[in-house]
C-alpha positions in Angstrom: 18.4 -18.9 -11.6 17.0 -17.7 -8.2 13.9 -15.7 -9.0 14.5 -13.6 -5.9 18.2 -12.8 -6.7 17.3 -9.1 -7.3 16.5 -8.8 -3.6 20.2 -9.3 -2.8 21.5 -6.3 -1.0 18.2 -4.6 -0.7 17.3 -2.9 2.6 14.0 -3.9 4.1 12.2 -3.0 7.3 9.8 -5.6 8.8 7.3 -5.0 11.6 5.9 -7.8 13.7 9.0 -9.8 13.0 8.5 -12.3 15.8 5.0 -13.4 14.9 4.3 -16.6 13.0 4.2 -14.8 9.6 6.9 -12.2 10.5 9.5 -14.8 11.6 8.9 -16.8 8.4 9.3 -13.6 6.4 12.5 -12.7 8.2 13.9 -16.1 7.4 13.0 -16.0 3.7 14.3 -12.5 3.3 17.5 -13.2 5.1 18.1 -16.2 2.7 18.2 -13.6 -0.1 20.9 -11.6 1.6 18.9 -8.5 2.2 19.9 -5.9 4.7 17.0 -6.7 7.1 15.8 -4.6 9.9 13.5 -6.6 12.2 11.2 -4.8 14.6 8.8 -6.1 17.3 7.7 -5.2 20.8 9.4 -8.2 22.3 13.1 -7.5 22.5 14.0 -11.0 23.8 12.1 -12.6 21.0 14.0 -10.4 18.6 17.3 -11.6 20.0 16.2 -15.2 19.7 15.1 -14.6 16.1 18.5 -13.0 15.3 20.3 -16.0 16.8 18.2 -18.4 14.8 18.9 -16.5 11.5 22.7 -16.5 12.2 22.5 -20.2 13.2 21.1 -20.8 9.7 24.0 -19.0 8.1 21.9 -16.0 7.2 23.2 -12.4 7.5 22.8 -11.0 11.0 19.8 -8.6 10.9 19.6 -5.2 12.5 17.3 -5.3 15.6 15.0 -2.4 16.3 12.7 -3.1 19.3 9.6 -0.9 19.2 6.3 -1.3 21.1 3.7 0.2 18.7 1.2 0.6 21.4 3.2 3.5 23.0 5.1 4.6 19.9 4.5 8.2 18.6 5.1 9.9 15.3 8.3 11.4 16.8 9.5 7.8 17.5 9.1 7.0 13.8 10.9 10.2 12.7 13.8 9.2 15.0 13.8 5.7 13.4 13.9 7.3 9.9 16.9 9.4 10.8 18.8 6.4 12.1 18.0 4.4 9.0 19.1 7.3 6.8 22.4 7.5 8.6 23.1 3.8 8.3 21.5 2.9 5.0 20.7 6.1 3.1 17.6 4.6 1.5 14.9 2.0 2.1 13.9 -0.6 -0.6 11.0 -2.2 1.3 8.6 -1.7 4.2 6.5 -4.7 5.2 3.8 -4.4 7.8 2.8 -7.6 9.6 2.5 -6.3 13.2 -1.1 -6.7 14.6 -3.0 -6.5 17.8 -6.0 -8.8 18.3 -7.4 -10.3 21.5 -10.6 -12.1 20.7 -13.9 -11.9 18.9 -16.2 -9.8 21.0 -19.7 -8.2 20.8 -19.3 -4.4 20.5 -21.4 -3.8 23.6 -18.7 -5.4 25.7 -15.8 -3.9 23.9 -13.6 -1.9 26.3 -12.6 1.5 25.1 -9.0 0.9 26.2 -8.8 -2.2 24.1 -10.3 -0.5 21.1 -7.8 2.4 21.3 -4.8 0.0 21.8 -5.8 -2.0 18.8 -6.4 1.1 16.7 -3.0 2.3 17.6 -1.2 -0.9 16.5 -3.4 -1.8 13.6 -4.1 1.6 12.0 -2.2 4.6 13.4 1.2 3.0 13.7 1.5 1.6 10.2 0.2 4.9 8.7 2.6 7.1 10.6 5.5 4.7 10.3 5.0 4.7 6.6 4.8 8.5 6.5 8.1 8.8 8.4 9.9 6.3 6.1 8.4 7.4 2.9 11.3 9.8 2.0 13.7 6.9 2.2 11.4 4.7 0.1 11.2 7.5 -2.5 15.0 7.6 -2.8 15.0 3.9 -3.5 11.8 3.8 -5.5 10.9 1.1 -3.0 7.9 -1.0 -2.1 5.4 -0.9 0.7 3.3 -3.9 1.6 0.4 -3.8 4.0 -0.9 -7.1 5.3 -4.7 -7.4 5.2 -7.2 -10.1 6.0 -10.4 -11.4 4.3 -12.4 -8.2 4.4 -15.6 -10.0 3.8 -15.0 -12.2 6.8 -13.8 -9.4 9.1 -16.8 -7.2 8.2 -19.0 -9.6 10.1 -20.3 -9.5 13.7 -17.8 -9.6 16.6 -14.6 -8.7 14.6 -14.6 -5.2 16.2 -11.6 -3.0 15.8 -9.7 -5.7 13.9 -12.3 -5.7 11.1 -12.5 -1.9 11.1 -8.7 -1.6 11.1 -8.1 -3.9 8.2 -10.7 -2.0 6.2 -9.1 1.3 7.0 -5.7 0.1 6.0 -7.1 -1.3 2.7 -8.5 2.1 1.9 -5.4 4.0 3.1 -3.2 1.8 0.8 -5.4 2.7 -2.2 -5.0 6.4 -1.4 -1.3 6.2 -0.8 -0.8 4.1 -3.9 -2.4 6.7 -6.1 -0.3 9.4 -4.6 2.9 7.4 -5.1 2.2 5.9 -8.5 4.2 8.7 -10.4 7.0 8.8 -7.8 8.3 5.3 -8.2 7.1 3.9 -4.9 4.8 0.9 -5.2 2.1 0.3 -2.6 0.7 -3.2 -2.3 -1.7 -5.1 -0.1 -1.5 -8.8 0.6 -4.2 -11.0 2.1 -2.4 -14.2 3.3 -4.2 -17.5 3.1 -5.1 -19.1 6.5 -2.0 -20.1 8.4 -1.5 -21.8 11.8 -0.6 -18.6 13.7 -1.4 -17.6 17.3 -3.9 -15.0 16.0 -5.9 -17.5 14.0 -5.9 -20.0 16.9 -7.8 -17.3 19.0 -10.7 -17.5 16.5 -10.5 -21.2 15.5 -8.8 -23.0 18.3 -9.9 -26.5 17.2 -8.9 -26.1 13.6 -6.8 -28.8 11.9 -3.6 -26.8 11.5 -2.2 -29.4 9.0 -4.7 -28.2 6.4 -3.5 -24.6 6.6 -0.8 -22.9 4.6 2.7 -22.9 6.0 4.0 -19.4 7.0 7.2 -20.0 5.0 5.1 -20.6 1.8 3.1 -17.5 2.5 6.3 -15.5 3.1 7.2 -16.2 -0.5 4.1 -14.3 -1.7 5.7 -11.2 -0.2 9.0 -11.9 -1.9 7.1 -12.4 -5.2 5.7 -8.8 -4.8 9.1 -7.4 -3.9 10.9 -9.0 -6.7 8.4 -7.9 -9.4 8.3 -4.3 -8.2 9.2 -1.9 -11.0 
């Protein structure tokens, strides 16, 4: 018996779908025949991901290009209305989108970079969640925020990325308490080290063969989704 069979037919929205983790998640979710909405800032990469999923005999996902850097709360409300029209409810929201340039001493951190990273790493997941929460409440769905090793990212040079992950961790705790009696489950997941483009910016000489495969890490998300009450 497939331990993920209860995901069949669920509607799930995935941000950062074209990243190393996001694309692996898209594949693993599609294999469970979910109604998948994939979102990313790169529309061409979304098209390629869609083609790849169809080529693997997976259901064709819904593509929703969205650049979180310039997105506003009104954009998320518009998205929510479209999802309600087509799907009525939302069973899962998975946040994997991230903005990170490099490790930098704060004295050299440009304000424009900080604000851009704050928008993608903190403001966008928060307000996207707020807009989609009514649909998640209808389905008694599940929200998953992707974190990082908070002990590591609290150290020197991690800048907004470190601040942002700590902020999302705290926000998830607050939201989880607010939703615990309403049927929506809020989770956080800290993936093990993977050979992604983000990690290569910090450890460019690392032996990637010793890291976890994104497809294996993706199953950790499916474990959470499939055990949600």
